[in-house]
PDB file of N, H, CA, C and O in Angstrom:
ATOM      1  N   MET A   1      -2.429  -9.385  35.915  1.00  0.00           N
ATOM      2  CA  MET A   1      -0.613  -8.909  35.837  1.00  0.00           C
ATOM      3  C   MET A   1      -0.923  -7.778  34.820  1.00  0.00           C
ATOM      4  O   MET A   1      -1.824  -7.754  33.981  1.00  0.00           O
ATOM      5  N   GLU A   2      -0.016  -6.891  35.072  1.00  0.00           N
ATOM      6  H   GLU A   2       0.716  -6.911  35.753  1.00  0.00           H
ATOM      7  CA  GLU A   2      -0.129  -5.534  34.276  1.00  0.00           C
ATOM      8  C   GLU A   2       1.198  -5.222  33.831  1.00  0.00           C
ATOM      9  O   GLU A   2       1.954  -4.508  34.490  1.00  0.00           O
ATOM     10  N   PHE A   3       1.495  -5.727  32.754  1.00  0.00           N
ATOM     11  H   PHE A   3       0.882  -6.307  32.218  1.00  0.00           H
ATOM     12  CA  PHE A   3       3.151  -5.589  32.327  1.00  0.00           C
ATOM     13  C   PHE A   3       3.273  -4.078  31.366  1.00  0.00           C
ATOM     14  O   PHE A   3       2.228  -3.620  30.903  1.00  0.00           O
ATOM     15  N   LYS A   4       4.380  -3.479  31.153  1.00  0.00           N
ATOM     16  H   LYS A   4       5.228  -3.852  31.529  1.00  0.00           H
ATOM     17  CA  LYS A   4       4.204  -2.050  30.472  1.00  0.00           C
ATOM     18  C   LYS A   4       4.106  -2.488  28.947  1.00  0.00           C
ATOM     19  O   LYS A   4       4.483  -3.565  28.486  1.00  0.00           O
ATOM     20  N   ASN A   5       3.560  -1.499  28.304  1.00  0.00           N
ATOM     21  H   ASN A   5       3.254  -0.624  28.679  1.00  0.00           H
ATOM     22  CA  ASN A   5       3.315  -1.620  26.761  1.00  0.00           C
ATOM     23  C   ASN A   5       2.697  -2.929  26.295  1.00  0.00           C
ATOM     24  O   ASN A   5       2.814  -3.355  25.146  1.00  0.00           O
ATOM     25  N   ASN A   6       1.937  -3.621  27.409  1.00  0.00           N
ATOM     26  H   ASN A   6       1.841  -3.275  28.343  1.00  0.00           H
ATOM     27  CA  ASN A   6       0.772  -4.742  27.077  1.00  0.00           C
ATOM     28  C   ASN A   6       2.030  -5.919  26.441  1.00  0.00           C
ATOM     29  O   ASN A   6       1.910  -6.683  25.483  1.00  0.00           O
ATOM     30  N   LEU A   7       3.192  -5.733  27.333  1.00  0.00           N
ATOM     31  H   LEU A   7       3.291  -5.113  28.111  1.00  0.00           H
ATOM     32  CA  LEU A   7       3.487  -7.140  26.943  1.00  0.00           C
ATOM     33  C   LEU A   7       3.295  -8.504  27.404  1.00  0.00           C
ATOM     34  O   LEU A   7       3.664  -9.622  27.044  1.00  0.00           O
ATOM     35  N   GLY A   8       2.606  -8.021  28.303  1.00  0.00           N
ATOM     36  H   GLY A   8       2.307  -7.113  28.595  1.00  0.00           H
ATOM     37  CA  GLY A   8       1.686  -9.462  28.571  1.00  0.00           C
ATOM     38  C   GLY A   8       0.723 -10.134  27.480  1.00  0.00           C
ATOM     39  O   GLY A   8       0.032 -11.080  27.859  1.00  0.00           O
ATOM     40  N   ASP A   9       0.656  -9.815  26.493  1.00  0.00           N
ATOM     41  H   ASP A   9       1.217  -9.046  26.185  1.00  0.00           H
ATOM     42  CA  ASP A   9      -0.450  -9.795  25.465  1.00  0.00           C
ATOM     43  C   ASP A   9       0.511 -10.338  24.313  1.00  0.00           C
ATOM     44  O   ASP A   9      -0.033 -10.470  23.216  1.00  0.00           O
ATOM     45  N   ARG A  10       1.859 -10.669  24.403  1.00  0.00           N
ATOM     46  H   ARG A  10       2.301 -10.562  25.294  1.00  0.00           H
ATOM     47  CA  ARG A  10       2.468 -10.956  23.470  1.00  0.00           C
ATOM     48  C   ARG A  10       3.069 -12.566  23.978  1.00  0.00           C
ATOM     49  O   ARG A  10       3.094 -12.911  25.159  1.00  0.00           O
ATOM     50  N   ALA A  11       3.548 -13.462  22.786  1.00  0.00           N
ATOM     51  H   ALA A  11       3.528 -13.181  21.827  1.00  0.00           H
ATOM     52  CA  ALA A  11       4.080 -14.636  22.773  1.00  0.00           C
ATOM     53  C   ALA A  11       5.597 -14.653  23.364  1.00  0.00           C
ATOM     54  O   ALA A  11       6.517 -13.920  23.005  1.00  0.00           O
ATOM     55  N   ILE A  12       5.635 -15.750  24.437  1.00  0.00           N
ATOM     56  H   ILE A  12       4.888 -16.346  24.729  1.00  0.00           H
ATOM     57  CA  ILE A  12       6.801 -15.563  24.770  1.00  0.00           C
ATOM     58  C   ILE A  12       8.121 -15.503  24.255  1.00  0.00           C
ATOM     59  O   ILE A  12       9.111 -14.968  24.753  1.00  0.00           O
ATOM     60  N   GLN A  13       7.967 -16.280  22.927  1.00  0.00           N
ATOM     61  H   GLN A  13       7.162 -16.714  22.523  1.00  0.00           H
ATOM     62  CA  GLN A  13       8.890 -16.394  22.207  1.00  0.00           C
ATOM     63  C   GLN A  13       9.445 -14.850  21.690  1.00  0.00           C
ATOM     64  O   GLN A  13      10.624 -14.507  21.604  1.00  0.00           O
ATOM     65  N   ASP A  14       8.316 -14.086  21.395  1.00  0.00           N
ATOM     66  H   ASP A  14       7.358 -14.364  21.465  1.00  0.00           H
ATOM     67  CA  ASP A  14       8.704 -12.656  20.629  1.00  0.00           C
ATOM     68  C   ASP A  14       9.025 -11.699  21.779  1.00  0.00           C
ATOM     69  O   ASP A  14       9.538 -10.638  21.424  1.00  0.00           O
ATOM     70  N   VAL A  15       8.796 -11.891  23.242  1.00  0.00           N
ATOM     71  H   VAL A  15       8.379 -12.753  23.531  1.00  0.00           H
ATOM     72  CA  VAL A  15       9.136 -10.980  24.299  1.00  0.00           C
ATOM     73  C   VAL A  15      10.472 -11.542  24.344  1.00  0.00           C
ATOM     74  O   VAL A  15      11.328 -10.659  24.276  1.00  0.00           O
ATOM     75  N   MET A  16      10.920 -12.683  24.434  1.00  0.00           N
ATOM     76  H   MET A  16      10.225 -13.400  24.489  1.00  0.00           H
ATOM     77  CA  MET A  16      12.666 -12.671  25.016  1.00  0.00           C
ATOM     78  C   MET A  16      13.211 -12.670  23.366  1.00  0.00           C
ATOM     79  O   MET A  16      14.437 -12.672  23.259  1.00  0.00           O
ATOM     80  N   GLN A  17      12.429 -12.668  22.086  1.00  0.00           N
ATOM     81  H   GLN A  17      11.433 -12.667  22.173  1.00  0.00           H
ATOM     82  CA  GLN A  17      13.730 -12.182  21.049  1.00  0.00           C
ATOM     83  C   GLN A  17      13.614 -10.693  21.125  1.00  0.00           C
ATOM     84  O   GLN A  17      14.202 -10.203  20.161  1.00  0.00           O
ATOM     85  N   SER A  18      13.145  -9.893  21.808  1.00  0.00           N
ATOM     86  H   SER A  18      12.668 -10.291  22.591  1.00  0.00           H
ATOM     87  CA  SER A  18      12.892  -8.461  22.069  1.00  0.00           C
ATOM     88  C   SER A  18      13.702  -8.433  23.528  1.00  0.00           C
ATOM     89  O   SER A  18      14.489  -7.495  23.652  1.00  0.00           O
ATOM     90  N   TYR A  19      13.631  -9.033  24.247  1.00  0.00           N
ATOM     91  H   TYR A  19      12.991  -9.795  24.147  1.00  0.00           H
ATOM     92  CA  TYR A  19      13.829  -8.659  25.691  1.00  0.00           C
ATOM     93  C   TYR A  19      14.874  -9.903  26.308  1.00  0.00           C
ATOM     94  O   TYR A  19      14.615 -10.381  27.412  1.00  0.00           O
ATOM     95  N   PRO A  20      15.761 -10.267  25.722  1.00  0.00           N
ATOM     96  CA  PRO A  20      16.385 -11.730  26.803  1.00  0.00           C
ATOM     97  C   PRO A  20      16.644 -11.603  27.692  1.00  0.00           C
ATOM     98  O   PRO A  20      16.323 -12.376  28.594  1.00  0.00           O
ATOM     99  N   GLU A  21      17.230 -10.736  27.823  1.00  0.00           N
ATOM    100  H   GLU A  21      17.490 -10.108  27.090  1.00  0.00           H
ATOM    101  CA  GLU A  21      16.767 -10.344  29.651  1.00  0.00           C
ATOM    102  C   GLU A  21      15.309 -10.885  30.677  1.00  0.00           C
ATOM    103  O   GLU A  21      15.360 -10.982  31.903  1.00  0.00           O
ATOM    104  N   ILE A  22      14.454 -11.093  30.091  1.00  0.00           N
ATOM    105  H   ILE A  22      14.412 -11.015  29.095  1.00  0.00           H
ATOM    106  CA  ILE A  22      13.166 -11.348  30.476  1.00  0.00           C
ATOM    107  C   ILE A  22      13.101 -12.812  30.956  1.00  0.00           C
ATOM    108  O   ILE A  22      12.501 -13.282  31.922  1.00  0.00           O
ATOM    109  N   GLY A  23      14.147 -13.621  29.700  1.00  0.00           N
ATOM    110  H   GLY A  23      14.634 -13.240  28.915  1.00  0.00           H
ATOM    111  CA  GLY A  23      14.180 -14.931  29.871  1.00  0.00           C
ATOM    112  C   GLY A  23      14.740 -15.047  31.759  1.00  0.00           C
ATOM    113  O   GLY A  23      14.240 -15.555  32.762  1.00  0.00           O
ATOM    114  N   GLU A  24      15.833 -14.378  31.509  1.00  0.00           N
ATOM    115  H   GLU A  24      16.239 -13.965  30.694  1.00  0.00           H
ATOM    116  CA  GLU A  24      16.902 -14.384  32.867  1.00  0.00           C
ATOM    117  C   GLU A  24      15.811 -14.436  33.763  1.00  0.00           C
ATOM    118  O   GLU A  24      15.496 -15.481  34.334  1.00  0.00           O
ATOM    119  N   ILE A  25      15.207 -13.341  33.920  1.00  0.00           N
ATOM    120  H   ILE A  25      15.463 -12.493  33.456  1.00  0.00           H
ATOM    121  CA  ILE A  25      13.828 -12.573  35.110  1.00  0.00           C
ATOM    122  C   ILE A  25      13.269 -14.248  35.200  1.00  0.00           C
ATOM    123  O   ILE A  25      13.600 -14.919  36.177  1.00  0.00           O
ATOM    124  N   LEU A  26      12.357 -14.878  34.045  1.00  0.00           N
ATOM    125  H   LEU A  26      12.088 -14.332  33.251  1.00  0.00           H
ATOM    126  CA  LEU A  26      11.777 -15.879  34.303  1.00  0.00           C
ATOM    127  C   LEU A  26      12.788 -17.035  34.840  1.00  0.00           C
ATOM    128  O   LEU A  26      12.417 -17.626  35.854  1.00  0.00           O
ATOM    129  N   GLY A  27      13.862 -17.364  34.336  1.00  0.00           N
ATOM    130  H   GLY A  27      14.163 -16.883  33.512  1.00  0.00           H
ATOM    131  CA  GLY A  27      14.729 -18.671  34.976  1.00  0.00           C
ATOM    132  C   GLY A  27      15.043 -18.151  36.138  1.00  0.00           C
ATOM    133  O   GLY A  27      15.488 -19.185  36.637  1.00  0.00           O
ATOM    134  N   ARG A  28      15.179 -17.258  37.074  1.00  0.00           N
ATOM    135  H   ARG A  28      14.818 -16.418  36.670  1.00  0.00           H
ATOM    136  CA  ARG A  28      15.306 -16.888  38.285  1.00  0.00           C
ATOM    137  C   ARG A  28      14.330 -17.806  39.143  1.00  0.00           C
ATOM    138  O   ARG A  28      14.651 -18.502  40.106  1.00  0.00           O
ATOM    139  N   PHE A  29      12.846 -17.625  38.483  1.00  0.00           N
ATOM    140  H   PHE A  29      12.586 -17.059  37.701  1.00  0.00           H
ATOM    141  CA  PHE A  29      12.023 -18.232  39.453  1.00  0.00           C
ATOM    142  C   PHE A  29      11.781 -19.759  38.739  1.00  0.00           C
ATOM    143  O   PHE A  29      10.689 -20.318  38.836  1.00  0.00           O
ATOM    144  N   ASP A  30      12.482 -20.133  38.292  1.00  0.00           N
ATOM    145  H   ASP A  30      13.370 -19.679  38.212  1.00  0.00           H
ATOM    146  CA  ASP A  30      12.380 -21.685  37.499  1.00  0.00           C
ATOM    147  C   ASP A  30      11.329 -21.838  36.375  1.00  0.00           C
ATOM    148  O   ASP A  30      10.736 -22.905  36.216  1.00  0.00           O
ATOM    149  N   ILE A  31      11.142 -20.918  35.715  1.00  0.00           N
ATOM    150  H   ILE A  31      11.624 -20.051  35.845  1.00  0.00           H
ATOM    151  CA  ILE A  31      10.533 -20.640  34.578  1.00  0.00           C
ATOM    152  C   ILE A  31      11.021 -20.995  33.297  1.00  0.00           C
ATOM    153  O   ILE A  31      11.212 -20.002  32.595  1.00  0.00           O
ATOM    154  N   GLY A  32      11.253 -21.940  32.822  1.00  0.00           N
ATOM    155  H   GLY A  32      11.098 -22.747  33.392  1.00  0.00           H
ATOM    156  CA  GLY A  32      12.632 -22.358  31.950  1.00  0.00           C
ATOM    157  C   GLY A  32      12.008 -22.205  30.411  1.00  0.00           C
ATOM    158  O   GLY A  32      12.137 -23.150  29.633  1.00  0.00           O
ATOM    159  N   CYS A  33      11.385 -21.088  30.031  1.00  0.00           N
ATOM    160  H   CYS A  33      11.279 -20.320  30.662  1.00  0.00           H
ATOM    161  CA  CYS A  33      10.831 -20.581  28.636  1.00  0.00           C
ATOM    162  C   CYS A  33      12.124 -20.698  28.071  1.00  0.00           C
ATOM    163  O   CYS A  33      12.152 -21.483  27.124  1.00  0.00           O
ATOM    164  N   THR A  34      12.732 -20.396  28.232  1.00  0.00           N
ATOM    165  H   THR A  34      12.709 -19.758  29.001  1.00  0.00           H
ATOM    166  CA  THR A  34      14.088 -19.788  27.240  1.00  0.00           C
ATOM    167  C   THR A  34      14.425 -21.047  26.523  1.00  0.00           C
ATOM    168  O   THR A  34      14.837 -20.975  25.365  1.00  0.00           O
ATOM    169  N   THR A  35      14.253 -22.440  27.242  1.00  0.00           N
ATOM    170  H   THR A  35      13.918 -22.498  28.182  1.00  0.00           H
ATOM    171  CA  THR A  35      14.346 -24.034  26.504  1.00  0.00           C
ATOM    172  C   THR A  35      13.144 -24.222  25.643  1.00  0.00           C
ATOM    173  O   THR A  35      13.302 -25.027  24.725  1.00  0.00           O
ATOM    174  N   CYS A  36      11.936 -23.632  25.746  1.00  0.00           N
ATOM    175  H   CYS A  36      11.808 -22.978  26.492  1.00  0.00           H
ATOM    176  CA  CYS A  36      10.839 -24.220  25.333  1.00  0.00           C
ATOM    177  C   CYS A  36      10.979 -23.953  23.612  1.00  0.00           C
ATOM    178  O   CYS A  36      11.544 -22.933  23.215  1.00  0.00           O
ATOM    179  N   LYS A  37      10.486 -24.831  22.769  1.00  0.00           N
ATOM    180  H   LYS A  37      10.027 -25.659  23.091  1.00  0.00           H
ATOM    181  CA  LYS A  37      10.696 -24.719  21.363  1.00  0.00           C
ATOM    182  C   LYS A  37       9.158 -24.217  20.582  1.00  0.00           C
ATOM    183  O   LYS A  37       8.913 -23.759  19.466  1.00  0.00           O
ATOM    184  N   VAL A  38       8.411 -24.516  21.626  1.00  0.00           N
ATOM    185  H   VAL A  38       8.610 -24.889  22.532  1.00  0.00           H
ATOM    186  CA  VAL A  38       6.886 -23.916  20.852  1.00  0.00           C
ATOM    187  C   VAL A  38       6.795 -22.046  21.098  1.00  0.00           C
ATOM    188  O   VAL A  38       6.686 -21.107  20.309  1.00  0.00           O
ATOM    189  N   GLY A  39       6.902 -22.144  22.558  1.00  0.00           N
ATOM    190  H   GLY A  39       6.990 -22.906  23.199  1.00  0.00           H
ATOM    191  CA  GLY A  39       7.008 -20.554  22.479  1.00  0.00           C
ATOM    192  C   GLY A  39       5.798 -19.445  22.132  1.00  0.00           C
ATOM    193  O   GLY A  39       5.951 -18.224  22.126  1.00  0.00           O
ATOM    194  N   ILE A  40       4.579 -20.159  21.848  1.00  0.00           N
ATOM    195  H   ILE A  40       4.454 -21.152  21.853  1.00  0.00           H
ATOM    196  CA  ILE A  40       3.260 -19.356  21.929  1.00  0.00           C
ATOM    197  C   ILE A  40       2.318 -18.737  22.837  1.00  0.00           C
ATOM    198  O   ILE A  40       1.384 -17.946  22.707  1.00  0.00           O
ATOM    199  N   CYS A  41       2.998 -19.499  24.033  1.00  0.00           N
ATOM    200  H   CYS A  41       3.757 -20.142  24.138  1.00  0.00           H
ATOM    201  CA  CYS A  41       1.834 -18.760  25.555  1.00  0.00           C
ATOM    202  C   CYS A  41       2.406 -17.374  25.624  1.00  0.00           C
ATOM    203  O   CYS A  41       3.575 -17.001  25.531  1.00  0.00           O
ATOM    204  N   LEU A  42       1.169 -16.629  25.832  1.00  0.00           N
ATOM    205  H   LEU A  42       0.219 -16.933  25.907  1.00  0.00           H
ATOM    206  CA  LEU A  42       1.167 -15.353  26.046  1.00  0.00           C
ATOM    207  C   LEU A  42       2.025 -15.292  27.570  1.00  0.00           C
ATOM    208  O   LEU A  42       1.752 -16.088  28.468  1.00  0.00           O
ATOM    209  N   LEU A  43       3.376 -13.951  27.757  1.00  0.00           N
ATOM    210  H   LEU A  43       3.598 -13.304  27.028  1.00  0.00           H
ATOM    211  CA  LEU A  43       3.739 -13.546  29.005  1.00  0.00           C
ATOM    212  C   LEU A  43       3.204 -14.015  30.025  1.00  0.00           C
ATOM    213  O   LEU A  43       3.689 -14.830  30.810  1.00  0.00           O
ATOM    214  N   LYS A  44       1.696 -13.279  30.068  1.00  0.00           N
ATOM    215  H   LYS A  44       1.302 -12.616  29.431  1.00  0.00           H
ATOM    216  CA  LYS A  44       0.822 -13.191  31.340  1.00  0.00           C
ATOM    217  C   LYS A  44       0.485 -14.696  31.747  1.00  0.00           C
ATOM    218  O   LYS A  44       0.486 -14.995  32.941  1.00  0.00           O
ATOM    219  N   ASP A  45       0.244 -15.492  30.930  1.00  0.00           N
ATOM    220  H   ASP A  45       0.243 -15.249  29.960  1.00  0.00           H
ATOM    221  CA  ASP A  45      -0.190 -16.832  30.591  1.00  0.00           C
ATOM    222  C   ASP A  45       0.898 -17.848  31.656  1.00  0.00           C
ATOM    223  O   ASP A  45       0.642 -18.503  32.666  1.00  0.00           O
ATOM    224  N   VAL A  46       2.189 -17.617  30.892  1.00  0.00           N
ATOM    225  H   VAL A  46       2.397 -17.085  30.071  1.00  0.00           H
ATOM    226  CA  VAL A  46       3.212 -18.384  31.363  1.00  0.00           C
ATOM    227  C   VAL A  46       3.673 -18.245  32.920  1.00  0.00           C
ATOM    228  O   VAL A  46       4.037 -19.184  33.628  1.00  0.00           O
ATOM    229  N   VAL A  47       3.551 -16.401  33.437  1.00  0.00           N
ATOM    230  H   VAL A  47       3.255 -15.639  32.862  1.00  0.00           H
ATOM    231  CA  VAL A  47       3.731 -16.438  34.669  1.00  0.00           C
ATOM    232  C   VAL A  47       2.399 -17.059  35.221  1.00  0.00           C
ATOM    233  O   VAL A  47       2.690 -17.846  36.122  1.00  0.00           O
ATOM    234  N   SER A  48       1.298 -17.006  35.050  1.00  0.00           N
ATOM    235  H   SER A  48       1.062 -16.367  34.318  1.00  0.00           H
ATOM    236  CA  SER A  48       0.110 -17.866  35.962  1.00  0.00           C
ATOM    237  C   SER A  48       0.085 -18.985  36.000  1.00  0.00           C
ATOM    238  O   SER A  48      -0.540 -19.429  36.963  1.00  0.00           O
ATOM    239  N   ILE A  49       0.616 -19.867  35.184  1.00  0.00           N
ATOM    240  H   ILE A  49       1.124 -19.505  34.402  1.00  0.00           H
ATOM    241  CA  ILE A  49       0.249 -21.228  35.262  1.00  0.00           C
ATOM    242  C   ILE A  49       1.479 -21.830  35.545  1.00  0.00           C
ATOM    243  O   ILE A  49       1.610 -22.947  35.045  1.00  0.00           O
ATOM    244  N   HIS A  50       2.330 -21.448  36.144  1.00  0.00           N
ATOM    245  H   HIS A  50       2.223 -20.540  36.551  1.00  0.00           H
ATOM    246  CA  HIS A  50       3.420 -21.857  36.925  1.00  0.00           C
ATOM    247  C   HIS A  50       3.036 -22.276  38.461  1.00  0.00           C
ATOM    248  O   HIS A  50       3.901 -22.951  39.018  1.00  0.00           O
ATOM    249  N   GLY A  51       1.970 -22.002  39.158  1.00  0.00           N
ATOM    250  H   GLY A  51       1.267 -21.453  38.706  1.00  0.00           H
ATOM    251  CA  GLY A  51       1.934 -21.921  40.193  1.00  0.00           C
ATOM    252  C   GLY A  51       2.462 -21.194  41.139  1.00  0.00           C
ATOM    253  O   GLY A  51       2.472 -21.629  42.291  1.00  0.00           O
ATOM    254  N   LEU A  52       2.960 -20.041  40.851  1.00  0.00           N
ATOM    255  H   LEU A  52       2.952 -19.687  39.916  1.00  0.00           H
ATOM    256  CA  LEU A  52       3.802 -19.594  41.796  1.00  0.00           C
ATOM    257  C   LEU A  52       2.824 -18.586  42.714  1.00  0.00           C
ATOM    258  O   LEU A  52       1.709 -18.134  42.453  1.00  0.00           O
ATOM    259  N   SER A  53       3.817 -18.383  44.077  1.00  0.00           N
ATOM    260  H   SER A  53       4.723 -18.750  44.288  1.00  0.00           H
ATOM    261  CA  SER A  53       2.725 -17.489  44.641  1.00  0.00           C
ATOM    262  C   SER A  53       2.436 -16.162  44.644  1.00  0.00           C
ATOM    263  O   SER A  53       3.336 -15.430  44.231  1.00  0.00           O
ATOM    264  N   LYS A  54       1.862 -15.875  44.845  1.00  0.00           N
ATOM    265  H   LYS A  54       1.132 -16.469  45.181  1.00  0.00           H
ATOM    266  CA  LYS A  54       1.089 -14.179  44.332  1.00  0.00           C
ATOM    267  C   LYS A  54       2.508 -13.152  44.666  1.00  0.00           C
ATOM    268  O   LYS A  54       2.733 -12.200  43.919  1.00  0.00           O
ATOM    269  N   ASP A  55       3.366 -13.438  45.785  1.00  0.00           N
ATOM    270  H   ASP A  55       3.183 -14.212  46.392  1.00  0.00           H
ATOM    271  CA  ASP A  55       4.367 -12.810  46.563  1.00  0.00           C
ATOM    272  C   ASP A  55       5.454 -12.552  44.632  1.00  0.00           C
ATOM    273  O   ASP A  55       5.868 -11.566  44.022  1.00  0.00           O
ATOM    274  N   ASP A  56       5.474 -13.972  44.396  1.00  0.00           N
ATOM    275  H   ASP A  56       5.138 -14.773  44.892  1.00  0.00           H
ATOM    276  CA  ASP A  56       6.781 -14.169  43.385  1.00  0.00           C
ATOM    277  C   ASP A  56       6.244 -13.531  42.283  1.00  0.00           C
ATOM    278  O   ASP A  56       6.932 -12.709  41.679  1.00  0.00           O
ATOM    279  N   GLU A  57       4.807 -13.857  41.833  1.00  0.00           N
ATOM    280  H   GLU A  57       4.248 -14.525  42.324  1.00  0.00           H
ATOM    281  CA  GLU A  57       4.374 -13.283  40.648  1.00  0.00           C
ATOM    282  C   GLU A  57       4.333 -11.785  40.879  1.00  0.00           C
ATOM    283  O   GLU A  57       4.342 -11.159  39.820  1.00  0.00           O
ATOM    284  N   ALA A  58       4.302 -11.224  41.702  1.00  0.00           N
ATOM    285  H   ALA A  58       4.294 -11.733  42.563  1.00  0.00           H
ATOM    286  CA  ALA A  58       4.172  -9.713  42.152  1.00  0.00           C
ATOM    287  C   ALA A  58       5.762  -9.408  41.551  1.00  0.00           C
ATOM    288  O   ALA A  58       5.964  -8.662  40.593  1.00  0.00           O
ATOM    289  N   LYS A  59       6.764 -10.078  42.243  1.00  0.00           N
ATOM    290  H   LYS A  59       6.600 -10.685  43.021  1.00  0.00           H
ATOM    291  CA  LYS A  59       8.129  -9.597  42.146  1.00  0.00           C
ATOM    292  C   LYS A  59       8.490  -9.851  40.330  1.00  0.00           C
ATOM    293  O   LYS A  59       9.377  -9.222  39.752  1.00  0.00           O
ATOM    294  N   ILE A  60       7.679 -10.795  39.714  1.00  0.00           N
ATOM    295  H   ILE A  60       6.958 -11.305  40.184  1.00  0.00           H
ATOM    296  CA  ILE A  60       8.246 -11.159  38.328  1.00  0.00           C
ATOM    297  C   ILE A  60       7.616  -9.790  37.681  1.00  0.00           C
ATOM    298  O   ILE A  60       8.332  -9.117  36.941  1.00  0.00           O
ATOM    299  N   GLU A  61       6.290  -9.389  37.961  1.00  0.00           N
ATOM    300  H   GLU A  61       5.708  -9.937  38.562  1.00  0.00           H
ATOM    301  CA  GLU A  61       5.865  -8.099  37.160  1.00  0.00           C
ATOM    302  C   GLU A  61       6.783  -7.102  37.494  1.00  0.00           C
ATOM    303  O   GLU A  61       7.198  -6.434  36.547  1.00  0.00           O
ATOM    304  N   ARG A  62       7.213  -6.831  38.642  1.00  0.00           N
ATOM    305  H   ARG A  62       6.876  -7.374  39.412  1.00  0.00           H
ATOM    306  CA  ARG A  62       7.895  -5.525  39.200  1.00  0.00           C
ATOM    307  C   ARG A  62       9.115  -5.566  38.716  1.00  0.00           C
ATOM    308  O   ARG A  62       9.641  -4.459  38.605  1.00  0.00           O
ATOM    309  N   GLU A  63       9.986  -6.824  38.264  1.00  0.00           N
ATOM    310  H   GLU A  63       9.559  -7.724  38.354  1.00  0.00           H
ATOM    311  CA  GLU A  63      11.133  -6.731  37.842  1.00  0.00           C
ATOM    312  C   GLU A  63      10.881  -6.748  36.483  1.00  0.00           C
ATOM    313  O   GLU A  63      11.482  -5.768  36.041  1.00  0.00           O
ATOM    314  N   ILE A  64      10.247  -7.401  35.450  1.00  0.00           N
ATOM    315  H   ILE A  64       9.759  -8.197  35.809  1.00  0.00           H
ATOM    316  CA  ILE A  64       9.889  -6.913  34.066  1.00  0.00           C
ATOM    317  C   ILE A  64       9.520  -5.489  33.850  1.00  0.00           C
ATOM    318  O   ILE A  64      10.262  -4.869  33.088  1.00  0.00           O
ATOM    319  N   ASN A  65       8.671  -4.951  34.293  1.00  0.00           N
ATOM    320  H   ASN A  65       8.068  -5.455  34.911  1.00  0.00           H
ATOM    321  CA  ASN A  65       8.350  -3.391  34.497  1.00  0.00           C
ATOM    322  C   ASN A  65       9.179  -2.715  34.633  1.00  0.00           C
ATOM    323  O   ASN A  65       9.244  -1.707  33.929  1.00  0.00           O
ATOM    324  N   GLU A  66      10.350  -3.051  35.793  1.00  0.00           N
ATOM    325  H   GLU A  66      10.297  -3.870  36.365  1.00  0.00           H
ATOM    326  CA  GLU A  66      11.572  -1.982  35.915  1.00  0.00           C
ATOM    327  C   GLU A  66      12.668  -2.082  34.649  1.00  0.00           C
ATOM    328  O   GLU A  66      13.380  -1.228  34.121  1.00  0.00           O
ATOM    329  N   HIS A  67      12.476  -3.537  34.398  1.00  0.00           N
ATOM    330  H   HIS A  67      11.898  -4.231  34.827  1.00  0.00           H
ATOM    331  CA  HIS A  67      13.889  -3.397  32.848  1.00  0.00           C
ATOM    332  C   HIS A  67      13.407  -2.770  32.109  1.00  0.00           C
ATOM    333  O   HIS A  67      14.139  -2.003  31.485  1.00  0.00           O
ATOM    334  N   LEU A  68      11.732  -2.780  31.764  1.00  0.00           N
ATOM    335  H   LEU A  68      11.137  -3.404  32.271  1.00  0.00           H
ATOM    336  CA  LEU A  68      11.234  -2.251  30.560  1.00  0.00           C
ATOM    337  C   LEU A  68      11.628  -0.575  30.772  1.00  0.00           C
ATOM    338  O   LEU A  68      12.166   0.173  29.957  1.00  0.00           O
ATOM    339  N   THR A  69      11.185  -0.293  32.084  1.00  0.00           N
ATOM    340  H   THR A  69      10.748  -0.900  32.747  1.00  0.00           H
ATOM    341  CA  THR A  69      11.680   1.109  32.210  1.00  0.00           C
ATOM    342  C   THR A  69      13.189   1.769  31.990  1.00  0.00           C
ATOM    343  O   THR A  69      13.309   2.838  31.390  1.00  0.00           O
ATOM    344  N   GLN A  70      14.530   0.918  32.619  1.00  0.00           N
ATOM    345  H   GLN A  70      14.432   0.051  33.106  1.00  0.00           H
ATOM    346  CA  GLN A  70      15.440   0.984  32.555  1.00  0.00           C
ATOM    347  C   GLN A  70      15.720   1.033  31.191  1.00  0.00           C
ATOM    348  O   GLN A  70      16.754   1.697  31.117  1.00  0.00           O
ATOM    349  N   LYS A  71      15.360   0.685  30.012  1.00  0.00           N
ATOM    350  H   LYS A  71      14.521   0.145  30.071  1.00  0.00           H
ATOM    351  CA  LYS A  71      15.234   0.397  28.685  1.00  0.00           C
ATOM    352  C   LYS A  71      14.597   1.649  28.214  1.00  0.00           C
ATOM    353  O   LYS A  71      14.786   1.876  27.019  1.00  0.00           O
ATOM    354  N   GLY A  72      13.975   2.411  28.784  1.00  0.00           N
ATOM    355  H   GLY A  72      13.822   2.226  29.755  1.00  0.00           H
ATOM    356  CA  GLY A  72      13.419   3.841  27.990  1.00  0.00           C
ATOM    357  C   GLY A  72      11.985   3.442  27.344  1.00  0.00           C
ATOM    358  O   GLY A  72      11.448   4.155  26.497  1.00  0.00           O
ATOM    359  N   GLU A  73      11.462   2.329  27.786  1.00  0.00           N
ATOM    360  H   GLU A  73      11.898   1.749  28.474  1.00  0.00           H
ATOM    361  CA  GLU A  73      10.028   1.740  27.439  1.00  0.00           C
ATOM    362  C   GLU A  73       8.879   2.413  28.437  1.00  0.00           C
ATOM    363  O   GLU A  73       7.697   2.086  28.327  1.00  0.00           O
TER     364      GLU A  73
END
């Protein structure tokens, strides 16, 4: 997965602190990172370990990158 601005290499808690909407995107795919109290997993790992289809992984990647583009990043 390739996220803009190397976002995939950041801890999910940091990602969601900077971009709360990403938690909403993940939640639509039943990835409940917003309730996790640890939050040290990297964004790219969070997506890959949940056993999603390649199609759903691609949708998440596209939605997150589109969100970043809309924010001007």
